[in-house]
N, C-alpha and C positions, 0 to 999 in steps of 0.2 A: 488643103487649099481653100475649100469652100468655107470652112470655119474662119480662116484668117481673112478672107474677103468679106465675110459677114461682119467680122469684128472691125475691119476697116470702114465698112459702110456705116456701122454703128458709131464709130468715132467721128466720121464726117457729119453724120446726122446730129450728134451731140454738139458739135461745134456750131452747126446751123442754129440749133435751138438756143445755145448759149449766146450767140451773136444777136439774137432777138431779145435777149435779156428776159426770157420767160421763166417763171418758176411755178412750183406747185401751189403757191399762195395766190396766183393770179385768178381772177374770177373766171368761172367756166362760162363760155358763150354757148347758150343753148340755141338750137335752130328755132327760128321764129315760125318756120313752116315744118311740118313733118316731111320726111322723105317721101317723094311722090314717084309716080310711075316713069318719070323722065330717066330714072336710073335702072329701070327694069331690064334694059337690054344687056346689062352686065351680069355675067354668070360668075359670081365671086368664088365658085368652086372650080372654075376652069377659065382662068383669065390670064392674058399675056401682059408683060410689062408695057407694051404699047397701049393696050386697053386700060391699064391702070393709069397711065398718063392722061388719057382721054377722060376717064372718070374724075381724076383729081382736078382737071381743068374745069369740068362742068360744075363740080362742087365749089370751086373757087369763084366761078362766075356768078353763082347764086348769091354769094355774100352771106348765106345763112348758117355757115358751118365754121367751127373753130379752126383757125389757121393752123394750130398745132396738129390737129388730126390730119389735115390736108398735107402738111409737111411730112408727117410720118408715112402717109400713104405714098407720097412722091418718092420716098427712099426705095420703094418697091418697083417704081416705074422704069421705063426704058432709058430716059435721059440720065437719071442718077446712076442706075446700074451699069450703063455703058461707060460712064465716066470712071466708076470704081473699077470696072473690068480693065479698061485701058491703062489705068494707073497700076494695076496689079499684073499687067501683061498677060491677060487671059482672054479667051474668046467669049463673046456674049451674043446670044440670039434673042432679040426683043419679041419674037413671035412664039416662043415656047410658053405654053400655058401651064399654070399650076393652081393649086387650091389655096387661094389667098387667105380665106378664113381659117383653114386648118393650120397654115404656117404661122399666123398671128397667135392663134390659140397655143401652139407649141412654144412660141417665143415667150408668152406670158408664163407658161408652166416652167420653162427654163429659168426665167428671171426670179420666180418665186423660190425655186430650188436653190438658186445661187444667192438668195437674199438681196436681190437687186430691185431697184424701183420698177414697177410695172404699171402704174396707174395710167400713164399717158398711152401706153399700148392698149390697155383695157378700154380707154375712151375711144380709140380708133376702132377696136373690135365692136363696140356698141354701135357706132355709126355704121359700120359695114353690115352688121346684123340687121339694122333698120333697112338698109338698102336691099339686102337679101330678102327680107320679109315683104318689102313693097312689091316684089314680083308676084306675090300670091294675092294681091289686092285686086279685085275685079275692076275693070275699066268701065264697064257698062252693065246694065241689067239691074236686077233686084238689089244686089249688095253693093252697087257702086256708090 
C-alpha cells in the first residue's frame, strides 16, 4: 500500500513537472544567497509534513531557489500527501515526523538501482544538505 501510494505521488509529481515543461536541459538556477540561519529551525532528520510545507513556503518566498527543488520538496509536504492519501482512501497524519534526508537518499539509491533518472532528486538533496549544514553555522561570536 505504501509503495503504491508512493508511486501515485511520484506520478502526480511527474505530471506537475511535465505541465511546467521543464527538462534536464533547462539552466540550473543557483541560489544568489547561500542558505542562511532562517532555516535552522528545521530538523531535516525529524520533520513533519506540516513543517515541510512551511519550509517549502519560506524557500519559495526568498525567490533564491530553483522552483523544481521546491516542487519536489512539496510532494513530501502535508498538502500534497493529504491529497494523495484521500485519493487512495487511506489515513494521513501531517504531524508524524520522519528523517527527510534519509528518505531522499534512499529514493536516489532506489532510482540508481532501477536505472531511473535521479538528478532532480539529487539537486533537492543538495539543497536540503545546505539547510542542514546551516544549523551548525554560528550566529554570533568569533566564527559568525
